[in-house]
C-alpha positions in Angstrom: 123.3 113.6 91.8 119.9 112.7 90.2 121.4 109.7 88.6 122.7 108.6 92.0 119.1 108.8 93.4 117.8 106.6 90.5 120.6 104.0 91.4 119.9 104.1 95.1 116.2 103.3 94.7 116.3 101.4 91.4 113.5 98.9 91.2 111.5 100.4 94.0 107.7 100.3 93.2 106.0 103.6 93.0 102.7 102.2 94.2 102.7 102.2 98.0 100.7 99.0 98.2 103.2 97.2 96.0 106.1 98.7 97.9 104.6 97.4 101.2 104.1 93.9 99.7 107.6 93.6 98.2 109.5 95.2 101.0 113.0 96.7 100.5 115.5 95.7 97.7 118.4 97.5 98.9 121.1 98.5 96.2 123.8 99.9 98.4 125.7 103.0 97.3 128.4 105.0 99.1 127.3 108.0 101.0 128.2 111.0 98.9 127.0 113.9 101.1 128.2 115.5 104.4 124.9 116.6 105.9 121.1 116.1 105.3 118.6 118.7 106.3 115.0 119.9 105.8 114.6 123.1 103.8 112.1 126.0 104.1 108.7 126.3 102.4 109.4 126.7 98.8 107.1 127.7 95.9 109.3 125.7 93.5 108.1 122.6 95.2 104.4 123.6 95.3 104.7 125.1 98.8 106.4 121.9 100.2 109.5 121.5 102.4 112.3 120.1 100.4 114.8 117.4 101.7 118.4 118.7 101.2 121.7 117.1 100.9 124.5 119.5 101.4 122.0 122.2 100.7 120.9 120.7 97.4 117.4 119.2 96.8 116.9 115.4 96.8 115.0 114.1 93.9 112.7 111.0 93.6 113.5 108.2 91.2 111.2 109.9 88.7 113.3 113.0 89.2 110.7 115.0 91.0 111.7 117.2 94.0 111.4 115.2 97.1 109.3 117.7 99.2 107.0 117.0 102.1 103.8 118.9 103.0 105.1 119.7 106.5 108.6 120.6 107.9 108.2 117.8 110.4 108.0 115.1 107.8 110.9 116.6 105.7 113.0 116.7 108.8 112.2 113.1 109.6 113.1 112.1 106.0 116.3 114.1 106.3 117.0 112.2 109.6 116.9 108.9 107.6 119.6 110.2 105.2 121.7 111.6 108.0 121.6 108.2 109.8 123.3 106.5 106.9 126.9 105.5 107.5 129.4 104.7 104.8 126.8 103.2 102.5 123.2 104.2 101.8 120.7 101.4 102.6 117.2 101.9 101.3 116.0 99.1 103.6 116.7 101.5 106.6 114.9 104.3 105.0 111.2 103.4 105.0 109.8 106.9 105.2 112.0 108.0 102.2 110.7 105.0 100.3 107.0 105.9 101.2 107.7 109.5 100.3 109.0 108.6 96.9 106.0 106.4 96.3 103.7 109.2 97.2 105.3 111.9 95.1 105.9 109.6 92.1 103.0 107.2 92.3 100.1 108.7 94.2 99.9 112.4 93.6 98.9 112.0 89.9 96.9 108.7 90.3 94.6 109.4 93.3 91.6 107.7 91.9 93.6 104.5 91.0 95.2 104.4 94.5 91.8 104.9 96.2 90.3 102.1 94.1 93.0 99.8 95.5 91.9 100.6 99.0 88.3 100.0 98.1 89.1 96.6 96.7 90.4 95.6 100.1 87.0 96.6 101.6 85.4 93.7 99.7 87.6 91.1 101.3 88.7 92.8 104.6 90.8 90.7 107.0 88.4 91.7 110.0 85.4 90.1 108.2 86.9 86.5 108.1 86.6 84.8 111.3 87.6 81.3 112.7 84.9 79.0 114.0 87.5 77.4 116.4 89.4 77.1 118.7 87.5 79.1 121.3 90.6 81.3 122.2 91.2 82.4 118.6 87.6 83.2 118.2 87.7 85.4 121.3 90.9 87.1 120.3 89.6 87.9 116.8 86.5 89.4 118.4 88.5 91.4 120.9 90.7 93.0 118.2 88.4 93.2 115.2 84.9 93.9 116.6 85.9 97.5 117.5 86.9 98.0 113.8 83.5 96.9 112.6 81.9 99.1 115.3 83.8 102.0 114.0 82.6 101.5 110.5 78.9 100.9 111.6 78.8 103.8 114.2 80.7 106.4 112.3 79.8 105.7 108.7 76.6 103.5 108.9 78.6 100.8 107.1 77.5 97.2 108.1 79.9 94.5 107.0 79.0 90.8 106.8 81.1 88.3 108.7 82.2 85.0 107.2 83.8 81.9 108.9 86.8 80.4 107.4 88.1 81.5 104.0 84.8 81.1 102.0 84.2 84.4 100.1 81.3 86.5 101.1 80.1 89.5 99.1 79.9 92.7 101.1 77.0 95.1 100.7 77.6 97.7 98.1 76.2 100.3 100.6 78.9 99.5 103.2 81.7 99.8 100.7 80.4 103.0 99.4 80.1 104.4 102.9 83.6 103.6 103.7 84.8 104.9 100.3 83.9 108.4 101.7 86.3 107.9 104.5 89.4 107.4 102.2 91.7 110.5 102.5 91.7 113.1 99.6 95.1 114.3 100.5 97.9 112.4 98.5 100.2 111.9 101.5 97.4 110.7 103.7 96.1 108.5 100.9 99.5 107.0 100.3 99.9 106.3 104.0 96.4 104.5 104.1 97.2 102.6 101.0 100.4 101.3 102.5 98.8 100.4 105.9 96.0 98.6 104.0 98.5 96.4 102.2 100.6 95.7 105.3 97.6 94.8 107.5 95.3 93.3 104.9 92.6 95.5 106.2 91.3 98.7 104.7 89.1 99.2 107.7 92.0 99.1 110.1 93.8 101.6 107.9 90.9 103.9 107.9 90.2 103.6 111.6 93.9 104.4 112.2 93.8 107.4 109.9 90.7 108.8 111.6 92.7 108.8 114.9 90.3 106.1 116.5 93.0 103.4 116.8 96.5 103.6 118.0 99.3 102.2 115.8 100.0 99.5 118.5 96.4 98.4 118.5 96.2 98.4 114.6 99.5 96.3 114.3 98.3 93.8 117.0 95.0 93.5 115.2 96.7 92.7 112.0 98.7 89.8 113.5 96.0 88.2 115.7 96.1 84.9 113.7 99.8 84.7 113.5 100.4 85.4 117.1 97.8 82.9 118.1 99.6 80.2 116.0 102.9 81.0 117.5 101.4 80.8 121.0 100.4 77.2 120.1 103.3 76.1 118.3 106.3 78.3 119.2 108.1 81.2 117.7 108.6 81.5 113.9 111.8 83.5 113.7 111.6 83.8 109.8 108.1 85.2 110.2 109.1 87.5 113.0 112.0 88.9 110.9 109.7 89.5 108.0 107.2 91.1 110.3 109.9 93.4 111.7 110.6 94.8 108.2 106.9 95.3 107.5 106.5 97.1 110.8 109.2 99.6 109.8 107.0 100.3 106.7 104.0 100.5 108.9 105.6 103.0 111.3 106.6 105.3 108.4 103.0 105.4 107.3 101.9 106.2 110.9 104.3 109.1 110.9 102.7 110.5 107.7 99.2 110.1 109.2 100.2 111.8 112.5 102.1 114.7 110.8 99.9 115.6 107.8 
């Protein structure tokens, strides 16, 4: 069964940021189990709740037990497996992919994953503003100013705004202050890492993780520019299809943040 797991998720990146960037690369295999379920707390999985197929534990591509820190998450992962029909489609299993990335790629590399989030703080989406047209300027302020206010009011972090795409260096003190907000738990860190890559904003991800922003507001903030362009020039069906896939990844990360 372990070899089958490797085949199903072959080529999937273990870094949650890279996973979010690349999206799914489904390698379809036939469903080989009758029932998926969540197990009880087990010392063999460091006190986690295992995901079970026909009563047997699921393993990650790196052959580690796929176990979640709460039964609710394990049950949600099992629901993805249970929802598979004749074939197993990793593209329809965003929470499983994120869990694999966390177990295989985050738990033993916390500092490196956190450093990836810190890198985004230096070039965060919400700091780069348009100077025209007036409607876009207003929309960016509406969606992004509350994010900067969160950083300033909760952490004393004051970020510098720039117009256009010209790089502006952020104060080291601001980045250091927000570094303290990055979760120390591997599951929450993996979720924040994924949201950061999907939105282009570590500040949005950290505000979401702090419970100070709803998933709906976070997702809308990430797509202010794209939505404005479509309001001017019409719907871009290719972009919307790509966004739908990314939103599934985003919602999986939000599940983790809500349940851990």
